[in-house]
NUKE-40793 format. One record per residue (C-alpha): residue number from 1; x, z, y; residue in one letter. Coordinates in steps of 0.1 Angstrom, whole numbers. Each point is the difference from the previous one (the first is absolute). Layout:
BEGIN
  nr    px    pz    py rest
 NUM     X     Z     Y    A
...
# end
This chain:
BEGIN
  nr    px    pz    py rest
   1   785   545  1011    M
   2   -22     5    32    T
   3    29   -10    26    K
   4    18   -35     0    K
   5    34    -6     7    P
   6    -6   -12    37    E
   7   -21    35     8    D
   8    32    21    -8    L
   9    10    20    27    R
  10    38   -11    -1    S
  11   -13   -36     5    A
  12    -2     8    36    R
  13    41    -1    -1    W
  14     6   -22   -27    F
  15   -29   -27     3    A
  16    -3   -17    37    P
  17    17   -36     7    D
  18    11    13    38    D
  19    34    15    13    L
  20    -6    37   -10    R
  21    -5    -3   -31    S
  22    30   -24    -7    M
  23    19    29    18    G
  24   -12    25   -32    H
  25     4   -26   -24    R
  26    38    -7     7    S
  27    12    36     4    R
  28   -18     4   -37    A
  29    20   -29    -9    R
  30    28    19    15    Q
  31     0    25   -27    M
  32     1   -22   -29    G
  33   -40    -8    -1    L
  34   -20   -29     3    D
  35   -34   -13    -8    G
  36    -8    11   -33    N
  37    11    36     6    D
  38   -32     1    25    W
  39   -24   -31     0    E
  40   -33    14   -14    G
  41    13    30   -11    K
  42   -10    37    15    P
  43    30    16    11    V
  44    -2    36   -11    I
  45    19    24    21    A
  46    19    26   -22    I
  47     1    33    24    I
  48    27    20   -10    N
  49    13    37     7    T
  50    30     3   -15    W
  51    30    16    17    S
  52    34    11   -10    D
  53   -12    34    13    L
  54   -35     0   -24    S
  55     8    14   -28    P
  56   -36    -4   -12    C
  57    -1   -35     6    H
  58    38   -13   -13    H
  59   -14   -22   -26    H
  60   -24   -20    25    L
  61    30   -25     7    R
  62    -3    -7   -33    D
  63   -34     0   -10    R
  64    -5   -22    32    A
  65    15   -27   -24    E
  66   -28     2   -28    F
  67   -24     0    28    V
  68    16   -30    10    K
  69     3   -11   -34    K
  70   -39     4    -8    G
  71    -7   -19    38    V
  72    13   -26   -18    Y
  73   -14     0   -28    Q
  74   -37    -6    19    A
  75    13   -26    20    G
  76     6    15    32    G
  77    29     5    24    M
  78    14    37     0    P
  79    18    14    33    V
  80    15    33     2    E
  81    -5    19    31    M
  82    16    35     6    P
  83   -14    30    19    V
  84     4    33     8    Q
  85    12    24   -30    S
  86   -19    35     0    F
  87    26    18   -16    S
  88   -12    38    -8    E
  89    30    12    -3    Q
  90    21   -14    30    F
  91   -26    -7    29    L
  92     2    27    24    K
  93   -19    16    18    P
  94   -30   -11   -25    T
  95    -7   -33   -18    S
  96   -37     4    12    M
  97    14    -5    36    L
  98     5   -37   -14    Y
  99   -30    -7   -20    R
 100   -22   -19    29    N
 101    36   -14    13    F
 102     3   -16   -33    G
 103   -36   -11    -4    A
 104     0   -18    33    M
 105    33   -15   -11    E
 106   -15   -13   -31    V
 107   -33   -14    16    E
 108    18   -19    26    E
 109    29   -14   -24    V
 110   -28   -15   -20    L
 111   -22   -11    29    R
 112    33   -15    20    S
 113    12   -20   -30    H
 114   -16   -33   -21    P
 115    -9    25   -31    V
 116   -32    -5   -20    D
 117     2    33   -21    G
 118    17    28    -9    A
 119    19    22   -22    V
 120     5    35    14    L
 121    30    16   -17    M
 122    -3    39     6    G
 123    -6    35   -12    G
 124    16    32    14    C
 125   -21    20    18    D
 126    -5   -19    35    K
 127     8   -38   -14    S
 128   -34    -1   -19    T
 129   -21     6    29    P
 130    21   -13    28    A
 131     0   -36   -22    L
 132   -39     1    -9    V
 133    -9     9    34    M
 134    20   -32    18    G
 135   -13   -25   -28    A
 136   -37    15     5    I
 137     1    -6    36    S
 138    18   -31    -3    M
 139   -28   -12   -19    G
 140    21   -27   -28    I
 141    -6     6   -40    P
 142    28    26   -12    F
 143     7    17   -32    I
 144    20    37     2    F
 145    25     1   -25    M
 146    11    38    -7    P
 147    38     8    -1    A
 148    -9    24   -30    G
 149    12    38    -8    A
 150    38     7   -14    M
 151     8    13   -31    L
 152    -7    34    -8    R
 153    24    25    14    G
 154    23    25   -26    N
 155    21    28     7    Y
 156     8    22   -32    A
 157   -24   -16   -21    G
 158   -25     8    21    Q
 159   -24   -30    15    K
 160     2    -1    44    L
 161   -24   -13    20    G
 162     8   -11    32    S
 163    -4    23    32    G
 164   -20    24   -23    T
 165    27    18   -20    D
 166    23    -3    32    V
 167   -22    25    18    W
 168    -4    21   -28    K
 169    39     5    -9    Y
 170     7     1    37    W
 171   -20    30     2    D
 172    22    14   -29    E
 173    31    -8    19    R
 174   -12    14    31    R
 175   -11    30   -22    A
 176    36     5   -19    G
 177   -11    -6   -34    T
 178    16   -34    -5    I
 179    35   -12    12    G
 180    14   -29    16    K
 181    11   -13   -40    A
 182   -37    -3    -7    E
 183   -12   -12    31    W
 184    31   -26     4    D
 185   -15   -11   -31    G
 186   -38    -2     6    V
 187    13   -22    30    E
 188    17   -22   -19    G
 189   -25    -1   -27    G
 190   -34    -7    18    I
 191     3   -34    13    A
 192    13   -23   -30    R
 193    -9   -35    10    S
 194   -12   -20    23    Y
 195   -40     1    12    G
 196   -23    28    17    T
 197    -6    34    -9    C
 198    -9     4   -34    M
 199   -28    29     8    T
 200   -36   -10    12    M
 201    17     5    34    G
 202    -9   -23    27    T
 203    18   -30   -11    A
 204   -19     0   -30    S
 205   -32    13    13    T
 206     4   -29    23    M
 207     5   -26   -25    M
 208   -27    11   -21    S
 209   -23    -1    28    I
 210     6   -36     9    A
 211    -5   -10   -39    E
 212   -32    23     7    G
 213    -6   -20    31    F
 214     4   -33   -28    G
 215    30   -14    27    L
 216    19     2   -34    C
 217     3   -18   -30    L
 218   -15    26   -30    P
 219    26    23   -12    G
 220    22    -9    24    A
 221     3    34    20    S
 222    10    20   -30    S
 223    31   -20   -14    I
 224    35    16     6    P
 225    22   -19    19    A
 226    24    -2   -23    P
 227   -21   -13   -28    D
 228     4   -40    -6    A
 229   -39     0     0    G
 230     6     5    39    H
 231    19   -34     3    K
 232   -29   -18   -18    R
 233   -30    18    20    M
 234    22   -15    34    A
 235     4   -31   -15    A
 236   -43     1    -5    A
 237    -3    13    31    S
 238    19   -34    16    G
 239   -25   -19   -22    R
 240   -32    17    11    R
 241    12    -1    36    A
 242    -1   -41    -1    V
 243   -34     1   -18    E
 244   -16    26    25    M
 245     8   -25    25    V
 246   -24   -28   -16    W
 247   -27    24    -3    E
 248     2     8    35    D
 249     1    37   -15    L
 250     5    19    32    T
 251     1    37     4    P
 252   -32     3    14    E
 253   -15    -8   -29    K
 254    18    22   -19    V
 255     1    32    20    I
 256   -33    11     3    T
 257   -19    30     3    W
 258    -2     4   -39    E
 259    33    -8    -6    A
 260    12    22    29    T
 261   -20    32   -18    R
 262    18   -11   -37    N
 263    31     4    20    A
 264   -13    37    16    V
 265   -10     3   -40    R
 266    31   -11   -15    V
 267    21    22    21    A
 268   -18    32   -11    M
 269    -1    -6   -36    A
 270    40    -6     3    T
 271     5    34    11    G
 272     9   -18    38    C
 273    25     9    26    S
 274   -17    18    33    T
 275    15   -29    17    N
 276   -24   -30   -15    A
 277   -27    17    24    V
 278    19   -12    30    I
 279     8   -35   -11    H
 280   -33   -12   -21    L
 281   -18    13    35    L
 282    23   -24    21    A
 283     2   -30   -33    M
 284   -40     1     2    A
 285    -3     3    38    R
 286    22   -30    -1    R
 287   -25   -23   -18    A
 288   -30    16    20    G
 289   -12    30   -19    I
 290    -8    30    15    D
 291    13    24   -28    L
 292    -3    37     8    T
 293    16    35   -10    L
 294   -34     7    -8    D
 295    -2   -30   -28    E
 296    35    12   -15    F
 297   -11    34    -3    D
 298   -35   -12   -14    A
 299    18   -21   -27    I
 300    22    29   -11    G
 301   -30    17    -7    H
 302    -9   -24   -24    E
 303    29   -12   -17    V
 304    21    25   -19    P
 305    43    -6    -3    V
 306     6   -17   -35    L
 307    36    -6     3    A
 308    20    26   -16    N
 309    30    -6    27    L
 310    24    19    19    R
 311    -9    18    25    P
 312   -36     3    -6    S
 313     8    -1   -37    G
 314    26    20   -22    D
 315    28   -22   -17    K
 316   -11   -36     0    Y
 317    14   -28    23    L
 318    -5   -36     8    M
 319    19   -16   -27    E
 320   -21    24   -25    D
 321   -28   -13    17    F
 322     7   -33    -4    F
 323     6     2   -38    Y
 324   -37    13     0    A
 325   -14   -26    15    G
 326     5     0    38    G
 327   -26    -2    25    L
 328   -24   -26   -18    P
 329    -2    27   -29    A
 330   -10    32    29    L
 331   -23   -31    15    M
 332   -17    -5   -33    N
 333    -4    39    -6    E
 334   -14     3    33    L
 335   -28   -26    -9    G
 336   -35    -1    16    D
 337    20    17    28    K
 338    13   -27    14    L
 339   -17   -31    17    E
 340    10   -23   -29    L
 341   -16   -32    17    G
 342    29     0    28    A
 343    20   -28     3    M
 344    36     0    -4    T
 345    27   -24     9    V
 346    -1   -12   -34    T
 347   -29   -18     8    G
 348   -20    21   -29    K
 349   -17    36     4    S
 350    14    34     0    V
 351   -25     1   -33    G
 352    18   -30   -12    D
 353    35    13     3    N
 354    -2    34   -15    I
 355   -23   -16   -32    E
 356    19    10   -27    G
 357    29    20    12    A
 358    10    29   -23    K
 359     9    37     6    N
 360    29     8   -24    F
 361     6    32     9    N
 362   -28    23     9    D
 363    16    32    10    D
 364    22   -26    26    V
 365   -34   -17    12    I
 366   -28    22    -6    R
 367   -34    -5   -11    P
 368   -28    10    26    L
 369   -12    26   -24    S
 370    34    15     3    N
 371    14    -4    33    P
 372    34    14    16    V
 373   -20    15    30    Y
 374   -39     1     2    H
 375    -4   -20    34    E
 376    24   -25    16    G
 377    34     9    11    S
 378    -7     5    38    L
 379   -27    21    20    A
 380    -6    -1    37    V
 381     2    30    20    L
 382   -23     8    37    K
 383     1    28    23    G
 384    10    11    35    N
 385    34    -4   -12    L
 386    -7   -36   -13    A
 387   -33   -16    13    P
 388    10   -37    -7    D
 389    18    14   -31    G
 390    21     9   -23    A
 391    13    -8   -35    V
 392    12    24   -30    I
 393    11   -14   -37    K
 394   -22    27   -23    P
 395    12   -14   -26    A
 396    36     9     2    A
 397    -5    32    17    C
 398    -4    39   -11    N
 399   -38     5    -9    P
 400    10    33    12    D
 401     1   -17    32    F
 402   -38   -19     0    Y
 403    -7    28    26    Q
 404    22    22    18    H
 405     0    21    24    R
 406    32     8    27    G
 407    20     4    33    P
 408    17   -32    12    A
 409    39    -4     7    L
 410     4   -26    23    V
 411    29   -20     7    A
 412    -4   -25    33    D
 413    28   -25   -18    S
 414    19    -5   -29    Y
 415    30    16    13    A
 416   -20    31     9    E
 417   -15    -2   -35    L
 418    38    -2   -21    K
 419     9    34    16    E
 420   -30    13   -14    I
 421     4   -10   -34    I
 422    34     5    -1    N
 423    -1    41    10    D
 424    -3    19   -28    E
 425   -15    26    17    D
 426   -25   -17    20    H
 427   -30    23    -1    P
 428   -27   -16   -19    M
 429   -21     0   -34    S
 430   -16   -18   -25    A
 431   -31    -2    20    D
 432    23   -15    30    T
 433   -15   -36    12    V
 434    35   -16     6    L
 435   -10   -23    30    V
 436    17   -32    18    L
 437   -13   -22    25    R
 438     6   -26    25    N
 439    12   -21   -29    A
 440   -29   -28     2    G
 441     1   -35    10    P
 442    10     8    35    Q
 443    17    35    -6    G
 444    25    -7   -29    G
 445     4   -26    17    P
 446   -17   -24   -30    G
 447   -13    27   -21    M
 448    29     8   -22    P
 449    -3    12   -34    E
 450     6    37     9    W
 451   -31    12   -16    G
 452     9    12   -30    M
 453    24    31    20    L
 454    24    14   -19    P
 455    -9    34   -14    M
 456    19    31    19    P
 457    29    19   -16    K
 458   -21    35    14    A
 459   -24   -14   -33    L
 460    20   -18   -23    L
 461    23    32    -7    K
 462   -30    17    -8    Q
 463   -11   -26   -25    G
 464   -28   -16    20    I
 465     1   -38    -5    R
 466   -30   -12    20    D
 467   -19    10    31    M
 468   -20   -17    23    V
 469    10   -23    26    R
 470   -18   -20    32    M
 471    12   -25    17    S
 472   -10   -35    18    D
 473    30   -17   -22    A
 474    -4   -20   -26    R
 475    15    10   -32    M
 476    21   -26   -32    S
 477   -23    -5   -27    G
 478    25    15   -26    T
 479    -5    35    19    S
 480   -24    26   -14    Y
 481   -13    38    12    G
 482   -27    11    21    A
 483     9   -25    33    C
 484   -26    -7    23    V
 485    10   -34    18    L
 486   -11   -24    25    H
 487   -20    28    22    I
 488   -16   -24    27    A
 489    -1     2    30    P
 490    36     7     0    E
 491    16    32    21    A
 492    21   -25    17    Y
 493   -33   -20    20    V
 494   -17    38     1    G
 495   -13     3   -30    G
 496   -15    32   -11    P
 497    30     8   -18    L
 498    19     3    31    A
 499   -22    30     6    L
 500    10    17   -28    L
 501    24    31     0    K
 502    21    23   -25    T
 503   -23    28    -9    G
 504   -33   -19     3    D
 505   -19     0   -34    M
 506    -4   -36   -16    V
 507   -26    -6   -30    V
 508     6   -29   -24    L
 509   -31    -6   -22    D
 510     1   -27   -22    I
 511   -30    -5   -18    P
 512   -15     9    35    G
 513    20   -27    21    R
 514     8    23    25    K
 515    29     2    17    L
 516    -6    29    29    E
 517    19    27    23    M
 518   -17    29     3    E
 519     4    -1    40    V
 520   -30     0    25    S
 521   -13   -29    19    D
 522     2    17    30    E
 523    39    11    -8    E
 524     5   -37   -11    L
 525   -10    -9    35    A
 526    21    21    14    E
 527    33   -10   -18    R
 528   -11   -40    10    R
 529     0    10    35    K
 530    38    15     1    A
 531     7   -31   -28    W
 532    26   -25    19    T
 533     8   -34   -19    P
 534    32    -8   -14    P
 535    23   -23    17    A
 536    -2   -36   -12    P
 537    23    -5   -32    R
 538    12   -34    12    Y
 539     1   -18    33    E
 540     9   -37    -6    R
 541     3   -24   -29    G
 542   -21    -1   -35    Y
 543    -3    40     2    G
 544   -20    -2    31    A
 545   -21   -28   -12    M
 546    -4    19   -30    F
 547   -14    33    16    S
 548   -18   -21    26    Q
 549   -20   -15   -29    H
 550    -2    20   -28    I
 551   -34    11   -15    E
 552    -4    40   -16    Q
 553     2     4   -39    A
 554   -34    -4    -4    D
 555     1   -33    13    K
 556    26   -16   -21    G
 557    29     6    27    C
 558    -4   -36     6    D
 559     6   -16    32    F
 560   -33    -2    20    D
 561     5   -33    10    Y
 562     5   -16   -37    L
 563   -32    14    -7    R
 564   -28   -24    -9    T
 565   -26     6    27    D
 566    29     2    28    F
 567    -1   -34     7    G
 568   -10   -38   -11    A
 569    21   -15   -30    P
 570    35   -12    10    V
 571    -2   -40    -1    P
 572    22   -25   -23    E
 573    29    -6    23    P
 574     6   -31    22    E
 575    20   -31   -14    I
 576    15   -17    26    N
# end
């Protein structure tokens, strides 16, 4: 124990013999508490993203009770504090618009209240980075408690994977090969329990990354949400949060350069969502670590995909991954590719945490000698279409598209895109490169998950199920196909994508890491002169603030004023 009771942060509120602290104590007593609850005990904030409109987190109200039990068992005082929820399904125009809003809320809730440590409860897509980013900026000890994936989907005896099978069956529905009865069967069978998407989509990716960073208990990210072990893990997280306060195990001791590289390596080995790039960049930069797209790409060359999970793999889901040994088993397979000496929230190193972890199914979790894909999940592309970078997921893409040249077919909005894809007679071929622009951080607004552009009916009726598609948007981590994403700078702020015209030849070269349009510099200069900026998406409110301060995709889409280097650290609040 390195910290004494009088050194607890919460003691600033409760311990002094003065008028203001008497007010704090009397109001605590108003809620039925007394000195035995807080005197000499760490106060642990349970930051809960539960909501009646968040199906992925619908069990977190119950799990908070298990976290509280763990806090009590370890001699702490739990306080449950709700924050913004991030329902990927219901939050519009996109949950990404509110990730930074949520991070700010977490930071300020922790700073402004008498808490010594925190358990962060989340998992669905933007909740993990939002919670972690805010807690990093605040700086008190914290542990992340993953929400866990839902059970496998089922329809007509077939396993269904979140998102991945939706896109597949939707293409068939639009092509006329299945009817409403089959479609309704998929709808009723694809989400069978609470919990996050059970493919290696963004939710499972980010929970795995949190564990790869060393921010979870070992194996926590792989436990299915309905499993009884998930409740035990919640209680253990509460116990550990109390111990972390006494040990003064603050974020900067865990989120190091070595831990960041581990998180990227884990992401690549799991067949991660493309969204991992944006969130990892933002999380690392909150800790003062200058992670770049080039670092991502370098690690992508070194670390193969080992998790045979949809959409990169062909048949397995997160429940299978858990039974096979979960993330500790995968990390053990990576072995010396990880920084095994990196510190974690357990107070032990990565190497200590995964020692003895067993792989019970080497088809679900492949060894290095038999990977799902020989390089990492993602590749970073650059060229005159994306001078600051773009991202593609080769592991979930048909190899026929690794090198491709074809004419652009450009849509300036999603409404215009829908007209193209729903026109059965729209002129195009299998070589056409379908482009959506003005869908980035500012243009979306909020960079929505529009990047998996639906296949046009004109090609579906020819039996074609994939084509090269490009945008400055994101796409769901459950998606697949030859989709180039996150083109930076975005078209809305005048990136080169804004200058592309229908009919221009586009060259995609994944091995060469290139994305270019065959248009001369002179012609691009003339088009630049003719380009006019679009009208602002927002003129007031949060949207206006978002538009003024949001950074581009290659920087992590954080607000510029939340960067570590923007100004001096925020001081502790005065108590007067």
